[in-house]
N, C-alpha and C positions, 0 to 999 in steps of 0.2 A: 667207696668202691665204685669203679667205673664199669659200665656195661657196653659192650659193642653191639651196634644195631645196624641193620641194612635198610635201605629205602626199597620198599616192595610195592610195585604197581599191582593193584588188585581191581578186579571187576566189581567186587562188592565186599564190604566188611559190615556185617550185621550183628548187632547185639542179640544174643540168644538167652542170656541170663545176667544176673548181677556180676558175675565173675568171668564171663567168656564171650568171645566173638566167634562168628563163623566167617572165615575168609575164603573167598572164591577167586582163583586166579583166572587169567585169560585162556589158559589151556584146558580149563575145566577141573583142575585139581582143587580139592577142598581140604580145609583143616580147621580144627577148633583151637583157637589161640587164647590163652588167659589174658584178661584185661590188664594185668600188671606187667605184661611183656610188650604191650603196644604203647609207644611213647608219644604218639600223636601223628598229625598230618605232616607230610613233606610238601611244603608249599612251592618249592622250586620246580617241581614237575608240573607241566601245563597240559600235557596230552590226556592224562587220565588221573585218577585218584591214586595217590601213593602214601604209604604210611611207614613210620619208623618202627620196626619190629626187631626184638633182640635176636642176635645171631644164634645163640645156643638153642632157642626154641625152633628156629627155622631148620637147623640141621637135623632135628629129631622129627620133623613133620614132612609130609609128602607134598609140600606146596612149592610151586614154581617161583623162584626168586633169582636175582642176580647179586653178586657180591662186589659189583663195580663201585657202588656208592655206599660208603660206610661213614658212621659217626659214632662218637662216644658220648654216653649220657651218665651223669652222676646219680647219686642215690635219691636226689630230689626230682629227677626226670628232666633236668636241664641239659641242653646240648653243650658239650665241651669243645674247645678248639681241637681240630684234627691236623696233625702235621705229617708230611711225607718227607722222609729223609732219603736222598739219593746221593750216593758217593760216586765221584768221577775219578777214574784212574787214567791219567794221560798216557799216551803211547810214548815209548822210549825213542828218543832222537839222538843219533850219534853226533858228537861235537864236530864242528867244521874246523879244519886245520888252518885254513887261510880264508879270509873274507875279501880277497882281491879277485875281482872278476876280470878275466882276460879280455873280454869284449869291451870293457870300459876303459882299459889302459891304452894310451896313445902310443 
């Protein structure tokens, strides 16, 4: 089973027990997050500390996060490849009746 997770930039993520973290965002919002729902650090982010946290727990908490960067994790906590499929529908162009250009004819 795959779990959707978002990369969340946090001011601090502190372990408060064997089963929970206390997460504090930059706007001051706080939430208690179960350790089983934190998949680890996001090392791509350089400006601050970012962590992969499951999407369903973030939707239930009052913690500031962005849904721009997402990843899927398997049941062992390993990141799976993420694909974005975009479909392009071309504009309709009417056919040309003649391809002789008057300006090019002698």
